C-alpha beads as a LAMMPS data file, in Angstrom:
LAMMPS data file: protein, C-alpha beads

114 atoms
113 bonds

1 atom types
1 bond types

-500.0 500.0 xlo xhi
-500.0 500.0 ylo yhi
-500.0 500.0 zlo zhi

Masses

1 110.0

Atoms # bond

1 1 1 -167.049 -370.315 -285.374
2 1 1 -164.914 -370.131 -288.469
3 1 1 -167.261 -369.675 -291.450
4 1 1 -165.212 -372.253 -293.387
5 1 1 -166.489 -374.959 -291.034
6 1 1 -170.102 -374.203 -291.910
7 1 1 -169.465 -374.825 -295.598
8 1 1 -167.161 -377.820 -295.215
9 1 1 -167.930 -381.084 -296.950
10 1 1 -165.740 -383.200 -294.667
11 1 1 -164.490 -383.425 -291.099
12 1 1 -161.096 -384.891 -290.338
13 1 1 -160.236 -385.978 -286.813
14 1 1 -156.545 -386.542 -286.066
15 1 1 -155.330 -388.222 -282.882
16 1 1 -152.278 -390.047 -281.662
17 1 1 -154.189 -392.889 -280.028
18 1 1 -152.576 -392.649 -276.622
19 1 1 -154.585 -393.916 -273.723
20 1 1 -155.695 -391.690 -270.879
21 1 1 -153.217 -390.298 -268.359
22 1 1 -154.352 -389.572 -264.825
23 1 1 -151.838 -387.905 -262.498
24 1 1 -151.684 -389.674 -259.144
25 1 1 -153.279 -392.945 -260.225
26 1 1 -150.789 -395.834 -260.358
27 1 1 -150.014 -397.063 -263.888
28 1 1 -151.767 -394.033 -265.405
29 1 1 -149.121 -391.373 -264.839
30 1 1 -148.603 -389.028 -267.807
31 1 1 -145.413 -389.681 -269.772
32 1 1 -144.100 -386.300 -270.926
33 1 1 -141.787 -387.789 -273.557
34 1 1 -144.619 -389.835 -275.097
35 1 1 -146.856 -386.781 -274.929
36 1 1 -144.357 -384.693 -276.879
37 1 1 -143.999 -387.430 -279.496
38 1 1 -147.809 -387.624 -279.775
39 1 1 -148.076 -383.852 -280.134
40 1 1 -145.493 -383.979 -282.936
41 1 1 -147.467 -386.715 -284.682
42 1 1 -150.665 -384.655 -284.546
43 1 1 -148.811 -381.529 -285.710
44 1 1 -147.354 -383.317 -288.757
45 1 1 -150.739 -384.783 -289.680
46 1 1 -152.420 -381.390 -289.365
47 1 1 -149.789 -379.852 -291.646
48 1 1 -150.660 -382.488 -294.258
49 1 1 -154.336 -381.517 -293.983
50 1 1 -153.468 -377.837 -294.355
51 1 1 -151.595 -378.674 -297.547
52 1 1 -154.818 -380.032 -299.031
53 1 1 -157.293 -377.583 -297.483
54 1 1 -155.301 -374.448 -296.656
55 1 1 -158.413 -372.322 -296.089
56 1 1 -160.012 -374.835 -293.763
57 1 1 -161.065 -374.267 -290.218
58 1 1 -161.886 -376.053 -287.012
59 1 1 -164.460 -375.776 -284.314
60 1 1 -163.305 -375.616 -280.726
61 1 1 -164.991 -378.848 -279.593
62 1 1 -162.920 -380.851 -282.106
63 1 1 -159.724 -378.854 -281.975
64 1 1 -155.992 -379.255 -281.849
65 1 1 -154.759 -378.251 -278.390
66 1 1 -151.453 -377.293 -280.018
67 1 1 -152.967 -375.238 -282.872
68 1 1 -150.510 -372.413 -283.580
69 1 1 -152.931 -370.367 -285.696
70 1 1 -155.997 -370.872 -283.515
71 1 1 -157.362 -367.394 -284.236
72 1 1 -157.858 -368.282 -287.892
73 1 1 -158.598 -371.975 -287.410
74 1 1 -161.413 -371.444 -284.893
75 1 1 -162.884 -368.088 -285.895
76 1 1 -161.518 -367.059 -289.295
77 1 1 -162.684 -363.577 -290.258
78 1 1 -164.858 -363.473 -287.108
79 1 1 -161.881 -363.276 -284.721
80 1 1 -161.403 -359.503 -284.761
81 1 1 -165.078 -358.896 -283.948
82 1 1 -164.991 -361.465 -281.151
83 1 1 -161.854 -359.792 -279.750
84 1 1 -163.686 -356.442 -279.722
85 1 1 -166.640 -357.947 -277.853
86 1 1 -164.313 -359.628 -275.344
87 1 1 -162.463 -356.368 -274.746
88 1 1 -165.778 -354.577 -274.145
89 1 1 -167.291 -357.119 -271.733
90 1 1 -164.111 -358.551 -270.185
91 1 1 -161.580 -355.681 -270.245
92 1 1 -159.415 -357.275 -267.542
93 1 1 -159.270 -360.673 -269.251
94 1 1 -160.810 -362.462 -266.265
95 1 1 -162.332 -365.198 -268.422
96 1 1 -159.487 -367.126 -269.992
97 1 1 -159.364 -370.416 -271.845
98 1 1 -156.505 -372.073 -273.712
99 1 1 -156.582 -370.932 -277.362
100 1 1 -159.604 -368.758 -276.648
101 1 1 -160.275 -365.220 -277.820
102 1 1 -157.734 -363.005 -276.083
103 1 1 -155.569 -365.889 -274.850
104 1 1 -152.625 -364.644 -276.912
105 1 1 -152.256 -361.958 -274.213
106 1 1 -151.298 -364.693 -271.728
107 1 1 -148.437 -367.183 -271.504
108 1 1 -149.234 -370.594 -273.019
109 1 1 -149.815 -372.068 -269.565
110 1 1 -152.293 -369.277 -268.723
111 1 1 -150.586 -368.242 -265.505
112 1 1 -149.048 -364.921 -266.549
113 1 1 -150.367 -361.975 -268.504
114 1 1 -147.971 -360.848 -271.236

Bonds

1 1 1 2
2 1 2 3
3 1 3 4
4 1 4 5
5 1 5 6
6 1 6 7
7 1 7 8
8 1 8 9
9 1 9 10
10 1 10 11
11 1 11 12
12 1 12 13
13 1 13 14
14 1 14 15
15 1 15 16
16 1 16 17
17 1 17 18
18 1 18 19
19 1 19 20
20 1 20 21
21 1 21 22
22 1 22 23
23 1 23 24
24 1 24 25
25 1 25 26
26 1 26 27
27 1 27 28
28 1 28 29
29 1 29 30
30 1 30 31
31 1 31 32
32 1 32 33
33 1 33 34
34 1 34 35
35 1 35 36
36 1 36 37
37 1 37 38
38 1 38 39
39 1 39 40
40 1 40 41
41 1 41 42
42 1 42 43
43 1 43 44
44 1 44 45
45 1 45 46
46 1 46 47
47 1 47 48
48 1 48 49
49 1 49 50
50 1 50 51
51 1 51 52
52 1 52 53
53 1 53 54
54 1 54 55
55 1 55 56
56 1 56 57
57 1 57 58
58 1 58 59
59 1 59 60
60 1 60 61
61 1 61 62
62 1 62 63
63 1 63 64
64 1 64 65
65 1 65 66
66 1 66 67
67 1 67 68
68 1 68 69
69 1 69 70
70 1 70 71
71 1 71 72
72 1 72 73
73 1 73 74
74 1 74 75
75 1 75 76
76 1 76 77
77 1 77 78
78 1 78 79
79 1 79 80
80 1 80 81
81 1 81 82
82 1 82 83
83 1 83 84
84 1 84 85
85 1 85 86
86 1 86 87
87 1 87 88
88 1 88 89
89 1 89 90
90 1 90 91
91 1 91 92
92 1 92 93
93 1 93 94
94 1 94 95
95 1 95 96
96 1 96 97
97 1 97 98
98 1 98 99
99 1 99 100
100 1 100 101
101 1 101 102
102 1 102 103
103 1 103 104
104 1 104 105
105 1 105 106
106 1 106 107
107 1 107 108
108 1 108 109
109 1 109 110
110 1 110 111
111 1 111 112
112 1 112 113
113 1 113 114
């Protein structure tokens, strides 16, 4: 966890407010265009937060799926040590999660190693 989270005095949750999307269920199909608009809305709001709390952090359970600087946001100064541990115990990168430690070695969709 990013040490900044442990000392934070506030938690901000940003969402677009879209309802759930369930592929294959009538009237609940994902709308890619709306999804992109929602992602842009969240991104702009997060940039506003960063302007106020530039050294802030996040914890993975309440995180921005589109976080571009996830290494700092989620782990801060702890990222390099976590990357070393992952390399030691998972040298082939078998255990992969979106925006997880070591995920920058994979394409964004997680299907191809870079």
